[in-house]
C-alpha positions as CSV (number, residue, x, y, z in Angstrom):
1,M,-6.9,-30.7,9.3
2,S,-8.1,-27.4,9.2
3,A,-11.3,-25.9,8.3
4,L,-9.7,-22.8,6.4
5,F,-8.6,-23.1,2.8
6,P,-5.5,-23.2,2.9
7,T,-4.8,-20.1,0.9
8,Y,-2.2,-18.4,2.9
9,Q,1.5,-19.9,4.0
10,R,1.1,-19.3,7.7
11,W,4.0,-18.3,10.0
12,E,3.8,-19.7,12.9
13,I,3.2,-17.6,15.1
14,E,-0.4,-16.6,17.0
15,P,-0.7,-13.5,18.2
16,E,-2.1,-12.7,21.8
17,S,-2.1,-9.3,22.2
18,A,-0.2,-6.0,20.8
19,K,0.7,-2.4,21.5
20,G,2.6,0.2,19.1
21,S,5.5,-1.5,17.0
22,W,5.1,-5.0,19.3
23,L,3.4,-8.2,19.2
24,T,3.0,-10.8,21.9
25,D,1.9,-14.5,20.6
26,K,0.3,-17.1,22.9
27,N,3.6,-18.2,24.1
28,G,4.1,-14.8,25.7
29,K,6.9,-13.9,23.2
30,K,7.6,-10.6,22.1
31,Y,8.3,-9.6,18.4
32,L,9.4,-6.0,17.3
33,D,6.7,-5.8,14.6
34,F,7.9,-4.4,11.7
35,T,5.4,-5.5,9.2
36,S,2.2,-3.3,10.1
37,G,-0.1,-5.9,9.2
38,I,1.3,-5.4,5.5
39,G,1.6,-1.7,5.8
40,V,-1.9,-1.1,7.2
41,L,-1.0,-0.4,11.2
42,N,0.6,2.9,10.7
43,L,0.0,4.3,13.8
44,G,0.9,1.0,15.2
45,H,-1.1,-1.8,17.4
46,C,-4.2,-0.6,19.5
47,H,-3.8,2.7,19.0
48,D,-5.5,4.4,21.6
49,L,-7.2,7.5,20.0
50,V,-8.3,5.2,16.9
51,K,-9.4,2.7,19.6
52,Q,-11.3,5.1,21.6
53,A,-13.2,6.6,18.1
54,V,-14.4,3.3,17.0
55,Q,-15.7,2.2,20.7
56,E,-17.5,5.7,20.6
57,Q,-18.9,5.0,17.4
58,M,-20.0,1.4,18.9
59,E,-22.1,2.7,21.5
60,K,-24.4,4.8,18.9
61,F,-25.0,2.3,15.7
62,W,-22.7,-0.1,14.0
63,H,-24.6,-0.2,10.3
64,T,-27.4,1.4,8.6
65,S,-27.2,1.5,4.7
66,N,-25.5,3.9,2.4
67,M,-28.9,5.3,2.3
68,F,-28.8,7.2,4.8
69,Q,-26.9,10.8,5.1
70,N,-24.1,10.2,7.0
71,S,-21.9,13.4,7.9
72,S,-18.9,11.4,9.1
73,Q,-18.5,10.1,5.6
74,E,-19.3,13.7,4.4
75,N,-16.1,14.7,7.0
76,T,-13.7,12.0,5.7
77,A,-14.2,12.4,2.5
78,Q,-13.3,16.1,2.3
79,A,-10.3,15.0,4.2
80,L,-9.4,12.9,1.6
81,A,-10.2,14.7,-1.1
82,D,-8.3,18.4,0.5
83,A,-5.3,15.8,1.2
84,S,-4.8,14.5,-2.3
85,G,-6.2,17.6,-4.4
86,L,-9.1,15.9,-5.9
87,Q,-12.9,16.1,-5.4
88,H,-14.6,13.3,-5.0
89,A,-14.2,10.0,-2.8
90,F,-16.2,6.5,-2.8
91,F,-15.8,4.5,0.2
92,C,-15.7,0.4,-0.2
93,N,-14.1,-2.1,1.7
94,S,-10.3,-2.8,0.5
95,G,-7.5,-2.2,-1.8
96,A,-9.2,-4.3,-4.3
97,E,-12.4,-2.9,-4.2
98,A,-10.5,0.5,-4.3
99,N,-8.8,-0.4,-7.8
100,E,-12.4,-1.8,-9.1
101,A,-14.1,1.3,-8.7
102,A,-11.0,3.1,-10.1
103,I,-10.9,0.9,-13.8
104,K,-14.7,0.8,-13.7
105,L,-14.7,4.7,-13.4
106,A,-12.1,4.9,-15.9
107,R,-13.7,2.9,-18.7
108,K,-17.1,4.4,-18.0
109,A,-15.6,8.2,-18.1
110,T,-13.6,7.7,-21.2
111,G,-15.5,4.8,-23.2
112,K,-12.5,2.6,-23.9
113,S,-11.3,-0.3,-22.6
114,K,-7.6,-0.7,-22.5
115,I,-5.7,-0.3,-19.1
116,V,-1.9,-0.3,-19.1
117,T,-0.6,-1.6,-16.2
118,F,3.2,-2.7,-15.4
119,N,5.4,-5.9,-15.0
120,K,6.0,-6.7,-11.4
121,S,2.7,-4.7,-10.3
122,F,0.2,-5.7,-7.9
123,H,-3.4,-4.6,-7.9
124,G,-5.4,-7.1,-6.0
125,R,-6.9,-11.1,-6.4
126,T,-10.2,-10.2,-7.9
127,F,-10.7,-10.7,-11.6
128,A,-10.2,-6.9,-12.9
129,T,-7.7,-6.4,-10.5
130,M,-5.7,-9.4,-10.8
131,A,-5.8,-9.1,-14.6
132,A,-4.6,-5.3,-13.8
133,T,-1.5,-7.2,-11.9
134,G,1.5,-7.3,-13.9
135,Q,2.7,-10.9,-12.3
136,E,1.8,-14.1,-13.9
137,K,1.7,-15.8,-11.2
138,V,-1.1,-14.3,-9.5
139,R,-3.1,-15.0,-12.9
140,V,-2.6,-18.7,-12.9
141,G,-5.3,-21.1,-13.1
142,F,-8.0,-18.8,-13.6
143,G,-9.0,-19.3,-16.9
144,P,-9.3,-16.1,-19.2
145,M,-8.4,-13.2,-17.7
146,L,-10.8,-10.1,-18.2
147,E,-9.4,-8.5,-21.2
148,A,-7.7,-5.2,-22.3
149,F,-4.7,-4.9,-19.8
150,E,-1.8,-4.5,-21.2
151,Y,1.7,-4.8,-19.3
152,V,4.9,-2.7,-20.2
153,T,8.2,-2.4,-18.0
154,Y,8.7,-0.1,-14.8
155,N,10.1,3.3,-15.6
156,D,11.0,2.1,-19.2
157,N,9.7,5.3,-21.4
158,K,9.7,3.8,-24.7
159,E,7.6,0.4,-23.6
160,L,5.4,3.1,-22.3
161,A,4.9,5.4,-24.9
162,E,4.2,2.4,-27.5
163,A,1.7,1.0,-25.5
164,V,-1.1,4.0,-24.7
165,D,-3.2,4.4,-27.8
166,E,-6.2,5.9,-28.7
167,N,-7.8,3.1,-27.1
168,T,-6.4,3.5,-24.0
169,A,-8.6,4.2,-21.0
170,A,-5.9,4.9,-18.2
171,V,-2.2,4.0,-17.3
172,M,-2.5,2.4,-13.6
173,L,0.7,2.8,-11.5
174,E,1.9,2.1,-8.0
175,M,4.8,5.0,-6.7
176,V,6.1,2.8,-4.9
177,Q,5.9,-0.8,-6.4
178,G,5.9,-2.8,-2.9
179,E,4.9,-6.7,-3.7
180,G,7.5,-6.1,-6.5
181,G,10.0,-5.4,-4.7
182,I,10.3,-1.6,-3.6
183,H,11.0,-0.2,-6.8
184,V,10.2,4.0,-7.0
185,A,9.0,6.0,-9.9
186,N,11.4,8.4,-11.4
187,Q,10.3,12.0,-12.6
188,E,11.0,11.3,-16.5
189,F,9.0,8.5,-16.2
190,L,6.1,10.0,-14.7
191,N,6.7,13.2,-17.5
192,T,6.2,10.5,-20.1
193,I,3.2,9.1,-18.3
194,K,1.6,12.6,-18.4
195,E,2.6,13.2,-22.1
196,V,1.2,10.0,-23.2
197,C,-2.2,10.4,-21.2
198,T,-2.7,13.9,-22.5
199,N,-2.4,13.2,-25.9
200,S,-4.4,10.0,-25.8
201,G,-6.9,11.2,-23.4
202,A,-6.0,8.5,-21.1
203,L,-6.6,9.1,-17.2
204,I,-4.2,8.4,-14.3
205,I,-4.9,6.1,-11.8
206,V,-2.4,6.1,-9.0
207,D,-2.8,2.8,-6.7
208,E,-1.5,3.8,-3.2
209,I,-3.0,1.1,-1.3
210,Q,0.6,0.2,0.2
211,T,2.0,4.0,-0.1
212,G,-0.9,6.3,1.0
213,L,-1.4,8.1,4.6
214,G,2.1,9.1,5.5
215,R,4.0,5.7,4.7
216,T,6.5,7.7,2.2
217,G,6.4,11.0,4.7
218,K,3.8,12.6,2.5
219,P,0.0,12.1,2.6
220,F,0.4,10.5,-0.6
221,A,3.6,9.1,-2.6
222,F,2.9,11.2,-5.5
223,Q,3.4,14.1,-4.0
224,H,6.9,13.5,-3.7
225,F,7.0,14.4,-7.4
226,D,5.5,16.8,-10.2
227,F,2.5,14.9,-10.9
228,Q,-1.1,14.5,-10.2
229,P,-3.1,11.9,-10.9
230,D,-7.0,11.3,-12.2
231,I,-7.6,9.0,-9.6
232,V,-6.2,7.6,-6.6
233,T,-6.7,4.7,-4.5
234,I,-6.5,3.7,-1.1
235,A,-7.5,1.0,1.7
236,K,-4.8,-0.5,4.4
237,A,-3.7,2.3,6.4
238,L,-6.7,4.6,6.3
239,G,-8.6,2.2,9.1
240,N,-5.4,1.0,11.1
241,G,-7.2,-2.3,11.3
242,L,-10.6,-1.5,10.5
243,P,-11.4,-2.6,7.3
244,I,-11.9,0.4,4.6
245,G,-10.9,1.8,1.2
246,A,-11.5,4.5,-1.1
247,M,-11.4,5.7,-4.3
248,I,-11.1,9.6,-4.7
249,G,-11.0,11.5,-8.4
250,K,-11.4,14.8,-9.9
251,G,-14.6,16.4,-9.6
252,E,-15.3,15.7,-13.6
253,L,-15.4,12.0,-13.2
254,A,-18.3,12.6,-10.6
255,A,-20.9,12.7,-13.9
256,H,-19.9,9.1,-14.7
257,F,-20.6,7.5,-11.1
258,G,-23.8,8.7,-10.7
259,P,-27.1,6.7,-8.7
260,G,-27.0,3.0,-9.4
261,S,-23.5,3.2,-11.7
262,H,-21.6,1.3,-8.6
263,G,-22.1,0.5,-4.8
264,S,-21.6,-1.3,-1.7
265,T,-23.4,-2.7,1.2
266,F,-20.5,-2.1,4.1
267,G,-18.2,0.7,2.1
268,G,-17.8,3.6,4.4
269,N,-19.5,2.0,7.2
270,P,-19.7,4.1,10.4
271,I,-17.5,1.8,12.6
272,S,-14.4,2.0,9.7
273,I,-14.9,5.6,9.0
274,A,-15.1,6.5,12.8
275,A,-11.7,4.8,12.6
276,A,-10.7,6.4,9.3
277,E,-11.6,9.8,10.8
278,A,-9.3,9.4,13.7
279,V,-6.5,8.0,11.9
280,L,-6.6,11.5,9.5
281,K,-6.8,13.4,12.3
282,Q,-3.3,12.3,13.3
283,I,-1.3,11.5,10.0
284,L,-2.4,14.8,8.1
285,N,-0.5,16.8,10.4
286,E,2.8,18.7,9.0
287,A,4.9,17.4,12.2
288,F,4.1,13.9,12.0
289,L,4.7,13.5,8.2
290,A,8.1,15.5,8.9
291,D,9.0,12.9,11.4
292,V,8.2,10.0,9.4
293,T,10.5,11.7,6.7
294,E,13.6,11.8,9.5
295,K,12.9,8.4,10.6
296,G,12.5,6.9,7.1
297,Q,16.0,8.7,6.3
298,Y,17.5,7.6,9.1
299,L,16.1,4.1,8.8
300,L,17.6,4.2,5.1
301,N,20.7,5.4,6.2
302,Q,21.7,3.0,8.8
303,L,20.8,0.1,6.9
304,K,22.9,1.1,3.9
305,K,25.9,1.4,6.3
306,E,25.5,-1.7,8.0
307,L,25.3,-3.6,5.2
308,Q,27.4,-1.8,3.1
309,N,30.3,-4.7,3.0
310,E,27.9,-7.4,3.4
311,D,28.6,-9.0,-0.3
312,T,25.3,-11.0,0.0
313,V,23.4,-7.6,-0.1
314,K,23.2,-6.2,-4.0
315,E,21.0,-2.7,-3.3
316,V,18.8,-0.9,0.0
317,R,16.5,1.0,-1.3
318,G,13.1,3.1,-0.4
319,L,11.0,5.7,0.3
320,G,10.0,7.2,3.9
321,L,9.3,4.1,6.2
322,M,9.0,1.9,3.2
323,I,12.4,0.1,2.4
324,G,13.7,-3.1,0.4
325,I,16.8,-4.9,1.2
326,E,17.5,-6.8,-2.0
327,L,19.5,-9.9,-1.4
328,K,21.5,-12.2,-3.7
329,E,19.9,-15.0,-2.7
330,E,16.6,-16.3,-0.9
331,A,15.4,-14.3,1.6
332,Q,13.3,-16.8,3.3
333,S,15.9,-17.8,5.6
334,V,16.7,-14.6,6.8
335,L,12.9,-14.3,7.8
336,E,12.2,-17.1,9.7
337,T,15.9,-16.2,11.5
338,L,14.8,-13.1,12.5
339,Q,11.2,-14.5,13.8
340,E,13.6,-16.5,16.0
341,K,15.2,-13.9,17.7
342,G,12.0,-11.5,17.9
343,M,11.5,-9.3,14.7
344,L,8.7,-9.8,12.2
345,I,9.6,-8.4,8.7
346,L,8.1,-9.5,5.4
347,T,9.2,-10.4,1.9
348,A,8.8,-9.0,-1.5
349,G,9.7,-11.7,-4.5
350,S,11.7,-14.3,-3.5
351,N,15.3,-12.5,-2.5
352,I,13.8,-9.3,-1.3
353,L,13.3,-8.0,2.8
354,R,10.9,-5.5,3.1
355,L,10.5,-3.3,6.3
356,L,7.2,-1.8,6.9
357,P,7.0,-0.4,10.4
358,P,5.0,1.9,12.1
359,L,5.4,5.4,11.8
360,T,5.0,5.7,15.1
361,A,8.2,3.1,16.0
362,D,10.6,5.3,17.4
363,I,14.1,5.5,17.1
364,Q,15.5,3.1,19.6
365,E,12.8,0.7,17.8
366,I,14.7,1.6,14.6
367,D,18.1,1.5,16.2
368,L,17.1,-2.4,17.6
369,A,15.4,-3.2,14.1
370,V,19.1,-2.2,12.3
371,E,21.5,-4.4,15.1
372,K,18.6,-7.5,14.6
373,I,18.4,-7.1,10.6
374,S,22.1,-6.5,10.2
375,K,23.5,-9.0,12.6
376,V,21.3,-11.8,10.9
377,I,22.1,-11.3,7.3
378,R,25.8,-11.4,8.4
379,T,25.4,-15.1,10.3
380,T,22.6,-16.6,7.5
381,T,23.1,-15.6,4.3
382,T,25.7,-17.7,2.3
383,V,27.2,-15.4,0.1
384,T,31.1,-16.1,0.2
385,K,32.6,-12.6,0.9
386,S,35.2,-11.5,-1.4
């Protein structure tokens, strides 16, 4: 019996080593990894420059506390502010912690309590972020939730307008719902969010935990639209595997997050900040992001081309290198067969295959992925062709 709590449905794969887009297990089997650690390894496994930055910092010191000045934190915060169009950053350890900070700040800054979020959203598993998540299965069995969260249908202007009122502190959304099935916001919906938040005095929180830092071909996914949030949260890709998250906010919000209002023992620790600095230098580069955009469109087009005549495929959709393949049946058998064939992908819900390849994946690896996925869907799914 394992000494671990059984909180994860683990695969029968134990990694031994990994580099770039490839992972090797204990038995020496190689896998093309299009999970990126669930959207974490945007620069691929064991990126040389990130590794070098971490090693250099480990030779200096590993931890002090946030009582000390930290120029690396300052530099990283400024890079995030510049990239997002916001002004201040708070560092923590994870996406859930970043979203907790955002919820606290929104309530404190507005003096209101209600947060409007969306069905099929995912914001974390702490009590506040679990309450913010619009999926009942995440909340089952934990007793009463933190109050004043309301869920409405994503991309539904009418429901949103009816939900936001004078008691609303914030509207909180993902630009692309990741765990919810790779659903992308539309501009009309975002215009409605801007309008109702302006009229009610509510803030706009954009959760970019999975979409942030190049995943969609922009530094942040909201930058694909005419849309500027008050608060943005990121984590996953920021450390390329080192634990770090951040909440970024407008300048006027700083007055509400002064000394003693919030904190973190390990948030922004020197090792993770060293990784984040190296990550940002690579990703916040116009040529790099243009390459991601090109590869994302190529992957989407190739999948649509190969799967267009498959009756079991309902839709292929996505933004940048964040792709969902919605099937008319359960996706688990496809995922398991792909693992047998040496390819790792994810699911989102029961019937959606989710692809989150490293942003550094090359065209040959993308072509190989398309070949494997299309072949397995043709041979594994059970929907009969008409």
